[in-house]
C-alpha positions in Angstrom: 17.7 -23.7 4.8 20.6 -20.9 3.9 18.0 -18.6 2.2 14.6 -17.9 1.5 13.2 -16.7 -1.5 9.6 -14.6 -1.8 8.5 -13.9 -5.4 4.6 -11.7 -5.2 3.5 -13.0 -8.7 0.5 -11.9 -10.1 0.1 -12.9 -13.8 3.5 -13.2 -14.4 3.8 -16.2 -16.2 6.7 -16.3 -19.1 8.9 -15.6 -16.0 8.9 -17.9 -13.7 11.2 -20.6 -15.7 13.7 -17.8 -16.2 13.6 -16.6 -12.8 14.5 -20.1 -10.7 16.9 -21.0 -13.7 18.6 -17.6 -13.1 18.2 -18.4 -8.5 19.2 -21.7 -8.8 22.0 -20.8 -10.7 23.4 -17.4 -8.5 22.8 -19.2 -5.5 24.7 -23.0 -6.6 25.9 -24.3 -3.5 24.1 -23.0 -1.5 20.1 -24.4 0.8 17.9 -22.1 -0.8 13.3 -22.8 -1.3 11.7 -20.1 -3.9 8.3 -19.6 -2.8 5.8 -17.9 -5.0 2.7 -16.0 -3.6 0.5 -15.8 -6.3 -2.4 -13.5 -6.8 -3.1 -14.2 -10.7 -5.8 -15.1 -12.4 -4.1 -16.4 -15.2 -2.4 -19.9 -16.3 0.3 -18.3 -13.8 0.0 -21.0 -10.6 -0.3 -23.8 -13.7 3.5 -22.9 -14.7 4.9 -22.3 -11.1 3.9 -25.9 -10.9 5.6 -27.0 -13.9 8.3 -25.7 -12.9 8.7 -27.0 -9.7 8.1 -30.5 -10.7 11.0 -29.9 -12.6 13.8 -27.6 -10.5 16.4 -28.3 -8.9 15.4 -26.5 -5.9 12.3 -26.8 -4.3 9.9 -24.3 -5.2 6.5 -24.0 -3.4 4.0 -22.1 -4.3 1.4 -19.6 -1.9 -1.8 -18.8 -4.9 -4.4 -16.9 -2.6 -7.4 -16.2 -4.0 -8.2 -13.1 -2.1 -5.4 -11.1 -2.1 -5.2 -9.1 1.3 -3.3 -6.1 1.0 -1.8 -6.7 -2.4 1.2 -7.0 -2.9 3.0 -6.3 0.5 0.4 -8.6 1.6 1.5 -11.3 -0.2 5.3 -10.9 1.0 4.1 -10.9 5.0 2.6 -14.3 3.8 5.9 -15.5 1.8 7.4 -14.5 5.4 5.6 -16.2 7.9 6.4 -19.4 5.4 9.4 -19.5 5.0 11.8 -22.4 6.2 14.6 -19.8 6.4 15.3 -16.8 8.3 16.7 -15.0 5.9 14.2 -14.3 3.7 15.1 -12.3 -0.2 11.7 -10.2 -1.2 12.5 -9.6 -5.5 9.7 -8.9 -7.9 8.7 -11.8 -10.8 9.9 -9.6 -13.6 13.3 -10.3 -13.2 14.4 -6.5 -13.4 15.5 -7.2 -10.1 18.7 -9.3 -11.0 18.7 -13.0 -9.4 22.5 -12.8 -9.5 22.6 -10.4 -6.9 20.9 -12.3 -3.9 24.5 -14.4 -3.3 25.3 -10.6 -2.5 22.3 -10.0 -0.6 23.0 -13.3 1.7 26.9 -12.6 2.5 26.3 -9.1 3.2 23.7 -10.3 5.6 25.7 -13.1 7.2 28.9 -10.5 8.3 25.8 -10.3 11.8 25.3 -6.4 11.4 22.3 -6.0 9.9 18.8 -6.6 10.0 17.1 -5.7 6.3 20.2 -5.7 3.4 18.7 -3.2 1.0 19.3 -3.7 -2.8 19.9 0.0 -3.7 19.3 1.7 -6.5 21.3 4.9 -5.7 24.4 4.2 -3.7 27.2 3.8 -6.7 27.2 0.7 -9.1 23.4 0.6 -8.5 21.2 1.9 -11.8 17.8 2.8 -12.1 18.4 2.5 -16.2 15.7 -0.1 -16.7 12.6 2.1 -15.3 10.5 2.6 -19.2 11.6 6.4 -19.7 11.8 9.8 -17.9 8.7 10.2 -16.0 9.0 7.2 -14.2 12.4 7.3 -13.4 11.4 10.9 -11.6 8.7 9.6 -9.9 10.4 7.4 -8.5 13.4 9.4 -7.5 10.5 12.5 -5.7 9.0 9.6 -4.0 12.0 8.8 -2.4 13.0 11.9 -1.4 10.0 12.7 -0.1 9.8 8.7 1.8 13.1 9.7 3.6 12.1 13.4 4.3 8.9 11.7 6.4 11.3 9.4 8.3 14.2 10.9 8.5 15.1 8.7 11.6 14.1 5.4 10.0 15.6 5.8 7.0 18.7 7.4 7.3 21.1 4.7 6.3 18.9 3.6 3.9 19.0 5.5 0.2 16.2 3.0 -1.8 13.4 2.6 0.6 11.2 2.1 -2.7 12.8 -0.5 -3.5 10.9 -4.5 -3.6 14.4 -5.7 -3.8 15.6 -6.5 -0.7 16.9 -9.2 2.0 15.5 -9.1 5.5 16.1 -11.2 9.2 12.6 -12.4 9.9 13.8 -12.6 13.7 14.7 -8.8 13.7 10.9 -8.5 12.2 7.6 -8.3 14.2 5.6 -9.7 11.8 2.2 -9.6 13.7 2.7 -5.2 13.6 2.7 -5.0 9.4 -0.1 -3.8 8.7 0.4 -3.6 4.9 -1.5 -1.5 2.5 0.1 -1.7 -0.9 3.0 -2.6 -2.9 5.8 -0.8 -0.9 6.6 -3.8 1.8 10.3 -2.3 2.3 9.0 1.0 4.3 6.2 -1.1 6.0 9.2 -3.3 7.7 12.0 0.4 8.0 8.7 2.6 8.9 7.8 0.4 11.8 10.6 0.3 13.7 14.1 1.2 13.9 16.5 -1.6 12.2 20.4 -2.1 11.2 20.2 -1.4 7.7 23.2 -2.1 5.0 23.0 -1.6 1.2 24.3 -3.5 -1.3 24.4 -2.0 -5.0 22.1 -3.4 -8.2 21.3 -2.2 -11.5 17.5 -2.3 -12.1 17.3 -3.7 -15.6 14.1 -3.7 -17.4 11.2 -5.7 -17.5 11.8 -9.7 -18.8 8.5 -10.5 -19.9 4.6 -9.5 -20.0 3.3 -5.9 -18.8 4.4 -3.5 -15.7 1.7 -2.9 -12.6 2.7 0.2 -12.0 -0.4 2.8 -12.5 -2.2 5.4 -10.6 -4.3 3.5 -8.8 -0.7 2.2 -7.0 1.2 5.3 -7.1 -2.4 6.4 -4.5 -2.0 3.5 -2.4 2.1 4.3 -2.1 0.7 8.0 -0.9 -2.5 6.6 1.7 0.8 4.3 2.7 3.0 6.7 3.4 0.7 8.7 5.4 -1.0 6.3 8.0 2.6 5.6 8.5 2.9 8.9 9.5 0.4 10.3 10.4 -1.7 7.5 11.2 -5.6 6.3 9.8 -7.0 9.7 10.9 -4.6 11.9 8.4 -5.1 9.1 5.7 -9.3 10.0 6.2 -8.7 13.9 6.3 -6.0 13.8 3.0 -9.1 12.1 1.2 -11.2 14.4 3.2 -10.1 17.3 2.1 -9.9 16.3 -1.5 -13.2 15.4 -1.4 -13.3 19.1 0.5 -11.8 20.4 -2.5 -13.9 18.6 -4.5 -16.9 19.7 -3.5 -16.0 23.7 -3.8 -15.4 23.3 -6.5 -18.0 21.3 -8.4 -20.4 24.2 -5.7 -18.7 26.6 -7.6 -18.4 26.0 -11.2 -22.3 25.1 -11.0 -22.8 27.9 -10.0 -20.3 30.0 -12.0 -23.4 28.2 -14.8 -26.3 29.6 -13.6 -27.5 27.2 -10.5 -29.2 28.3 -7.5 -26.1 27.6 -4.6 -28.6 25.5 -2.5 -29.1 23.4 -5.1 -25.7 23.5 -6.5 -24.6 22.6 -2.5 -27.2 19.3 -2.8 -25.5 17.8 -6.1 -22.1 18.3 -5.1 -22.3 16.5 -2.1 -24.3 13.5 -3.6 -20.8 13.4 -5.9 -18.4 13.9 -3.5 -19.9 12.0 -0.7 -19.7 9.0 -3.8 -16.5 9.5 -4.1 -15.0 9.4 -1.1 -16.5 5.9 -0.2 -14.6 4.4 -2.7 -11.0 5.7 -1.2 -12.2 5.4 2.3 -13.0 2.1 0.6 -10.2 0.8 -1.7 -7.8 3.4 0.3 -7.8 5.1 3.7 -9.8 1.1 5.8 -8.8 -1.5 3.1 -7.1 -3.3 5.4 -10.5 -3.7 7.6 -12.7 -4.4 5.2 -12.8 -8.1 4.7 -13.6 -8.3 8.6 -16.9 -5.8 7.8 -19.6 -7.4 6.3 -20.9 -6.5 2.2 -19.7 -3.6 0.2 -22.9 -2.2 -0.2 -24.0 -2.2 3.3 -20.8 -0.2 3.9 -22.4 2.0 1.6 -25.4 2.1 2.7 -24.2 2.9 5.8 -21.5 5.9 4.3 -24.3 7.2 2.1 -27.2 7.5 5.0 -24.3 9.4 7.7 -23.4 11.4 4.9 -26.7 12.0 3.9 -28.6 13.0 6.7 -24.9 14.9 7.6 -25.3 16.8 4.2 -29.5 18.1 5.2 -27.8 19.3 8.4 -24.7 20.4 7.3 -26.9 22.5 3.8 -29.6 24.5 6.0 -26.6 25.5 8.4 -24.8 27.1 5.6 -27.8 28.7 4.6 -28.1 30.3 7.9 -24.1 31.2 7.9 -24.6 33.3 4.4 -28.4 34.3 4.8 -27.3 35.8 8.5 -23.6 36.3 9.0 -23.3 37.4 5.6 -20.6 34.4 4.8 -19.7 34.3 0.8 -20.9 30.6 0.2 -18.3 28.5 -0.2 -16.2 30.0 2.1 -19.8 29.2 4.7 -19.5 25.0 2.5 -16.1 25.1 4.0 -16.4 26.1 7.7 -18.9 23.7 7.5 -17.1 20.7 6.1 -14.1 21.9 8.9 -16.7 21.3 11.4 -18.0 17.5 10.0 -14.9 15.9 10.0 -14.4 14.5 13.1 -17.9 13.9 13.3 -17.4 11.3 10.1 -13.9 9.7 11.0 -15.4 8.3 14.3 -18.9 7.0 12.9 -16.5 5.2 9.6 -14.0 3.6 11.4 -16.4 2.5 14.8 -19.4 1.9 12.3 -19.2 1.9 9.0 -15.6 -0.7 9.4 -16.3 -2.4 12.7 -15.4 -5.8 12.9 -18.7 -7.7 11.7 -19.5 -10.5 15.2 -19.5 -14.3 14.9 -22.7 -15.7 16.0 -21.7 -15.7 19.1 -21.8 -12.5 19.4 -17.9 -11.9 19.8 -16.1 -9.3 17.9 -13.6 -11.2 15.1 -10.7 -9.0 15.0 -10.8 -6.0 17.1 -10.6 -2.3 15.5 -7.0 -1.2 15.8 -6.6 2.1 17.2 -7.9 5.5 15.7 -4.4 6.8 15.3 -1.7 4.3 13.8 1.2 6.2 14.2 4.6 5.8 13.7 7.7 7.6 14.6 10.4 8.9 12.4 
């Protein structure tokens, strides 16, 4: 098998037949397979099966009822299942032109690169298919931020945010990948120093269907970037910092309308405890949820701990205000900072601890508190 083409899909049925046709035409004379790793909730799997039945090349379907790791997790699953060591990853919406796959493969066969990136940002490439100027600006800014965070690892990659690339599976340590979102190339390049080559491509308009880009995807990217660069504790700190700011803003706003500062602190704490739990659930500890029991049990543990912490912390605020004569919002900020490390340790080792099997053994060992990646 010359090449395995891995296509993660989520409700992309109208694009499947055209993608298979163009990929087949682009790779005539090559031994190729197309693997759809599908997380869809519509009829996309049935469409893939129907197309596979009449295709001139092998078309395989891996349908995931539980899409662990999102798009990145789908790509990793496809890489593991591939027949060829040369694995091309591309989106299912035809914004990544299948005709470029032949160029990626030809460049990889030169033998001096572990990853061949289809780049929008080198000579001959364009990002014209982005929906509007806002998305173009966000894409450029995200690329600059990412390269600044990993100046050594991404030195030879102009487009680390692209979802269109070829990777030689033999260069990967697949088990070390911890996909948390849709920027799987960033995950691959940040984990290990890779030899990178690039070919240009023009990012095309979507063929059919709707874009999956959203604010929540953006937040997942920022969390992924933070965790890759600094580790899980820093991502926890990012969420906690935003929660602390929200806590102080809510408390200040309530005091501004006449609410007594202790009552304001209680209300602000309850609101931010719930909001922080949701952020931890879907961002910081998303990869640990499957092994840590039911969500409601995690919420009870988290809310109970934070409630007890708040019961302890709020009297401390009172002491700082009444006895040390510190301004109330400043006192609240000091107590939030002091509680950070204890909160992190409790959530990592208790709330999201892997559940035990019937024989009492841990299903998966918890990863180290710091999952740091060097530049």
